[in-house]
C-alpha positions as CSV (number, residue, x, y, z in Angstrom):
1,M,16.9,6.4,0.4
2,T,16.6,3.0,1.9
3,T,17.4,0.0,0.9
4,P,15.5,-3.4,-0.1
5,E,17.1,-4.6,3.2
6,S,15.0,-2.7,5.1
7,T,12.0,-4.4,5.5
8,T,8.3,-4.5,7.7
9,A,7.0,-7.2,9.4
10,A,3.8,-6.9,7.4
11,T,5.3,-6.8,4.2
12,P,9.2,-8.6,4.2
13,N,10.0,-7.3,0.8
14,A,8.7,-4.2,1.2
15,I,10.5,-0.3,1.5
16,P,8.9,0.8,4.7
17,A,6.7,3.6,4.2
18,A,8.1,5.3,8.0
19,Q,11.2,6.0,6.2
20,T,9.7,7.2,3.0
21,D,6.7,9.5,1.5
22,T,6.6,6.5,-0.8
23,A,7.0,2.4,-0.6
24,V,8.0,-0.1,-3.0
25,V,5.4,-3.1,-2.3
26,P,6.5,-6.5,-4.2
27,L,3.6,-8.6,-5.3
28,E,3.3,-12.5,-4.5
29,T,0.9,-12.6,-7.0
30,P,1.8,-10.6,-10.4
31,I,-1.1,-8.7,-12.0
32,K,-1.4,-9.3,-15.9
33,R,-2.9,-6.8,-18.0
34,G,-3.1,-8.1,-21.5
35,D,0.8,-8.1,-22.1
36,Q,2.0,-6.1,-18.8
37,T,2.7,-8.0,-15.8
38,I,3.2,-6.1,-12.7
39,T,5.2,-7.4,-10.2
40,S,5.6,-4.7,-8.1
41,V,3.4,-1.5,-6.9
42,T,4.8,1.7,-5.6
43,L,2.1,3.6,-3.4
44,R,2.9,7.5,-2.3
45,K,1.8,8.8,0.9
46,P,-1.7,10.3,-0.2
47,K,-2.8,13.8,0.3
48,S,-6.0,15.1,1.9
49,G,-7.4,15.7,-1.4
50,E,-6.8,12.0,-2.1
51,L,-8.6,10.7,1.0
52,R,-12.1,12.6,-0.3
53,G,-15.3,10.7,0.2
54,L,-13.6,7.7,2.1
55,S,-13.5,7.4,6.2
56,L,-9.9,7.2,7.7
57,S,-11.4,5.1,10.4
58,A,-12.2,2.5,7.2
59,L,-8.4,2.9,6.1
60,M,-7.3,1.7,9.4
61,R,-9.1,-0.9,9.5
62,V,-7.8,-1.6,5.8
63,D,-11.5,-1.7,4.3
64,V,-11.3,-3.7,1.1
65,D,-13.9,-0.8,-0.5
66,S,-11.8,2.2,0.8
67,L,-8.7,0.9,-0.5
68,Q,-10.3,-0.2,-4.0
69,V,-10.9,4.0,-4.2
70,L,-7.9,5.1,-2.7
71,L,-5.1,2.9,-4.3
72,P,-5.8,3.6,-7.8
73,R,-5.4,7.3,-6.9
74,I,-1.6,6.4,-4.9
75,S,0.2,3.8,-6.7
76,S,2.4,3.6,-9.3
77,P,1.3,2.0,-12.1
78,T,-1.8,2.6,-11.5
79,L,-3.8,-0.1,-10.4
80,T,-7.6,0.1,-11.4
81,K,-10.6,-0.6,-8.8
82,F,-10.5,-4.1,-11.1
83,D,-7.0,-4.7,-10.5
84,V,-7.6,-3.8,-6.6
85,A,-10.8,-6.1,-6.4
86,N,-8.9,-9.2,-8.2
87,I,-5.6,-8.5,-6.3
88,D,-4.4,-11.7,-3.9
89,P,-5.5,-11.2,-0.9
90,V,-1.9,-11.8,0.7
91,D,-0.8,-8.7,-1.5
92,L,-3.8,-6.7,-0.8
93,V,-2.7,-7.2,3.0
94,A,0.8,-5.7,2.2
95,L,-0.9,-2.6,-0.1
96,G,-3.1,-1.6,2.8
97,S,-0.5,-2.3,5.8
98,E,1.6,0.7,3.8
99,V,-1.3,2.6,3.9
100,L,-1.5,2.3,7.1
101,A,1.9,3.1,7.7
102,F,1.6,6.4,5.9
103,L,-1.3,7.3,8.3
104,L,-0.2,6.5,11.3
105,P,2.4,9.6,13.0
106,K,5.8,9.1,12.6
107,D,6.6,8.2,16.7
108,Q,3.9,5.0,16.1
109,V,5.1,3.6,12.5
110,Q,7.8,1.6,14.3
111,A,5.6,0.1,17.1
112,F,3.1,-1.1,14.7
113,L,6.0,-2.4,12.1
114,N,7.2,-4.2,14.7
115,A,3.5,-5.7,16.2
């Protein structure tokens, strides 16, 4: 398992998806849901079935509509489509970058993270 000191260029505080099948992404702007405050989101590498109905090329472009469908399927705590629609753009890019890292071949992930 990686330590929080392992960082990526796109998400400075995230544990890189390149090193594991999960990525913890701290949110710059926490999500408020009633009494609950979400300060970080754990994403897990999607299985093929969780990609149903989505375009891989759209996900590779970090398409907002595609992320609104995929993130609720792979996030913990589970983000709703409403959460994703209202999330800070900085946090959406951080989450989308981790999704993109999951979709790249392992030999290309490090080049992506260093870009």
